[in-house]
C-alpha positions in Angstrom: 155.1 97.2 101.4 157.5 96.7 98.0 160.7 98.5 98.0 160.7 100.0 94.4 163.6 98.3 92.3 165.3 101.8 91.9 165.6 102.2 95.5 166.3 98.8 95.7 169.4 99.0 93.2 170.5 101.9 95.1 170.3 100.0 98.3 172.7 97.3 96.5 175.1 99.8 95.5 175.3 101.4 98.7 175.5 98.3 100.9 178.5 97.4 98.4 180.2 100.6 98.3 180.1 100.2 102.3 181.4 96.6 101.5 184.3 98.5 99.7 185.3 100.5 102.3 186.4 97.0 104.9 187.8 96.2 102.2 190.2 99.7 101.9 190.6 98.5 105.5 191.8 95.0 104.7 194.1 96.5 102.3 195.8 98.9 105.1 195.9 96.2 107.4 197.5 94.1 104.6 200.4 96.8 103.7 200.9 96.9 107.5 201.4 92.8 107.3 204.5 93.4 104.9 205.9 96.9 105.6 205.9 97.8 109.3 204.3 100.3 109.9 207.4 102.2 111.4 209.3 101.0 108.2 206.3 102.7 105.9 207.9 105.6 104.8 211.4 104.3 104.2 209.9 101.2 102.3 207.7 104.3 100.3 210.7 105.6 99.8 213.1 103.3 98.7 210.7 102.7 96.1 209.0 106.1 94.9 210.9 105.8 91.3 209.1 102.8 91.1 205.7 104.3 92.7 206.1 107.5 90.8 205.1 105.7 87.4 201.9 104.8 89.0 201.0 107.8 91.8 200.8 110.8 90.2 199.9 114.1 91.0 198.9 115.3 95.1 199.2 111.4 95.9 202.6 112.0 95.4 203.2 114.1 98.4 201.4 111.5 101.1 204.8 109.2 99.7 207.6 112.0 100.1 206.1 114.8 101.5 208.1 118.4 102.1 209.0 118.1 105.6 210.4 113.6 105.5 209.6 113.2 109.2 206.3 113.6 108.8 204.8 109.4 109.6 203.4 108.0 107.0 199.4 107.1 107.9 197.8 104.8 106.3 194.5 105.8 107.1 195.3 109.1 104.7 196.3 106.2 101.7 193.0 105.8 100.0 192.0 102.5 98.2 193.4 102.6 94.8 197.0 104.1 96.2 197.1 101.6 99.0 196.8 98.8 95.7 199.1 100.5 94.4 201.6 99.8 97.0 200.9 96.9 97.1 200.6 96.0 93.8 204.5 97.9 93.5 206.7 97.0 96.7 204.8 94.8 98.9 206.5 91.5 97.4 202.8 90.0 97.7 202.9 86.5 96.2 200.4 85.8 93.3 200.9 82.9 90.2 199.2 85.3 87.4 200.9 88.8 86.7 199.3 91.5 88.7 198.1 93.4 85.5 196.3 90.0 84.9 193.5 88.8 85.7 193.9 86.1 88.2 193.3 82.3 86.9 190.0 80.9 88.5 190.5 79.2 90.9 193.9 80.9 92.8 193.6 81.6 96.2 196.3 83.4 96.9 196.5 86.6 98.3 197.6 88.6 95.4 194.8 87.1 93.2 192.6 88.1 96.1 193.8 91.5 95.8 193.5 91.5 92.4 189.9 90.3 92.3 188.8 93.0 94.9 190.3 95.9 92.8 189.1 94.7 89.4 185.7 94.5 91.4 185.6 98.0 92.6 187.2 99.2 89.7 183.3 97.2 87.8 181.2 98.9 90.9 182.6 102.4 90.6 181.7 102.5 86.8 178.2 101.3 87.5 175.4 104.2 87.4 175.0 104.3 91.0 172.7 101.3 90.5 172.7 97.5 91.3 170.2 94.9 90.6 169.8 91.9 92.7 171.6 89.4 90.8 174.7 91.4 90.1 174.5 92.6 94.3 174.7 88.6 94.9 177.8 88.4 92.3 179.6 90.8 93.7 178.9 90.3 97.3 179.8 86.8 97.2 183.2 87.5 95.7 183.8 90.3 97.8 183.4 88.5 100.3 185.0 85.2 99.6 188.1 87.3 98.8 188.2 89.1 101.7 188.1 86.3 104.0 190.8 84.1 102.5 192.8 87.3 102.9 192.3 86.9 106.0 192.1 83.4 106.8 195.2 83.5 104.7 197.5 86.4 106.6 196.1 88.1 108.9 193.8 85.0 111.3 190.5 85.3 112.8 187.5 86.7 112.1 187.6 90.6 112.9 186.3 91.4 108.5 184.1 88.3 108.3 181.9 88.7 111.4 181.7 92.8 110.0 181.0 91.2 106.8 178.2 89.2 108.8 177.3 92.1 110.1 176.8 94.5 107.0 174.8 92.2 105.1 172.1 91.7 107.8 
């Protein structure tokens, strides 16, 4: 039985969004790599001036709560805020400027993070459906970026296996 095209397009979108949740998990791990979890609140406070320029409203309370003794929990931080923190304070090597798209062939951690952020924004601005060709493009780009970060920074194959599992 054939799946109706609109259902398939929605399923493609949903699977890509699940892949973005893996990216969020990965960003948390990357942040922990560059900033020790015990230093996250201190590091965020040290750079609060730069972060306040890109993080607004209630999200600032996660970084600077009323009670300073409350530990900063990475699980409280969503994708876009993680990206901004990584961009502003983590000292991640990146051959291009953070405000620009990475050059083709740039396999640096920063370029991979920027690609993931770009693809996430593209996906977020769809109408909730993704055709098969777009799905293949997004999937391949996200998979490659995630695997490059994992290989270059974390080691192992936990994220690659999660991607394969989600794909099937």
